[in-house]
N, C-alpha and C positions, 0 to 999 in steps of 0.2 A: 504494499499499499503505500501511497505517496501523496503529500499535501501539494495540491496544485495551486497556481496563482489565480487569485479572484480577479475577474475583469470588473473594472470600475465604469460608473457612469460616463458616457461619452464614447465608450468602446461600441463599434457598429455590431459586433456579435450579439450585444444584448438587444438589439432591435429587430433581430431577424426572426421569423417564424421557423421553428425546428422541423426536422425531418422525423417521420416515425421510425422506430427501431424495427428492423426486419430480421437481424442476425442475432440470435440469443446464444452468444458464444462465450468463450472464456475472456475474450477481450471486454465484452459487455459487463461481465462480472467484475473485472479489474476495474473498469471505469466507475461503477457502482461503488466499489469499495474505496477508490480514491476520492470519490465525492464525499462519502461518509467521513473519511479521515479529514478532508479539508474542512467540512462543515464543523466538525468537532474541534479541530485546530483554532478555527476562527471563532469559536463559540457562538456559531449560528444555530437556529433551530430548523432550518431547511436550506436546501441548495439545488438549483436547477443546472442542467448540463451547460446552458449558454454562459452561466457565471464563471465557468472554467474554459470557456472558449470552444465548447463542443455543440454543434447543431443537431442534437439528438432530443427526443422527446423522453427525457429521464429526469427524476427527481428523487432526493432523499429527505426524509423529515425525521426529526427527533423532537418531539413536543415538549420533553422535559427529561430530567435526569432519571426518573422512574419508569422510562419508556424505552423500548428497543428503537433501533433505526429502522424506519419504514422505507422501502424501495418501491417506487412507482414507475413503470415503463409503459409508454404510450397512455398516459392518464387522461381521463376526460370526465368531467362533472356531468352527471346525468340528470341531478336535480339538486335544488337547493331551496332553503326556506328561511324566513326570519331576516332581520337586519339589525345590525349593531355597528356603531362607530367606535373605532379604537385606535391607539397609537401604534404605528408600525416603523420599523427601520428595515435596512437592507444591507448585506455585505457589501453589495456593489455600489451602495450610495452612503458611504461612512460618514457618520456625524449628522446625517440628516433623519429627521423624524417627522412624522406627521399623521394626522387622523384620517383614517380610510373606512368607509362603509363597506360592510362585507355581509354575506349570508351568515347566520348563526349556525346552520347546519347543512351538510352537503352529503350527497350519495355520489361516489367516485367508482368508476370502472377503470380497470388497468391490467397490465399483465406483471406478473412477477419475473424474477431474473431467469426462469426457465421457460418463459413465454405463456405460462398458463393464465387464462383469464380469471380476473378476481373482481369482487365488488366490496366496497368498504363504506360504512356510514360514519361520519365523524360530526362532532358539534364543538362549540366554543372555540378555544384557542387553536385546536387541532384543525378545525374547519377554515379558520382564518388562514393559518400557515398554507394549507392546501391550495386555497385561492391565490394567495400571493405568489407561491411558487409556479402554479400552473399559468399565471400571467406571464411569467418569464418565457414560457414555452411558446407564447404568441408575440414576443417582443414588447410586451407591457411592463412598465415598472411602476412600483407603488407610487412613486412621485407623480405619475400620470393621473392618479386617482385621489390624490390628497385633497381634503376640503379645507383643511387648516394646518399649515406647518407649525410645529412646536419647537421649543429650544430645550435640548437635553432629552433624556430618557424619563418617561413618566410612568 
């Protein structure tokens, strides 16, 4: 496993729409493990492949210390409900924080590292992270959705 460089705001890779993963190989697993290592190293709760310069539909999330790392390949939100505004930040936008409205619960379909189809229901902070990371897969950054920028972490 290796820690990879995080691409920062302004890097064009962060604005690209990703390609679906078709090849579920050892290389895919290595990328997922590097993403998890990078997320942990930088103390993030989620990381999308574009943030390490890769144009693939891959996300890793760890919503808290008591959780494992969740791996989502080719993820797609199939339903969401509720709305809540809360403060977000992003490893690709260091030092920037802002209030972003998000759904309070989501239903996600995705593939695991072996290519098997899965479905996950998430709510609260976990649902917020999923929406934030999936935005990266469409070239959308949280700053595009901020309703109010704030200073410091709240």
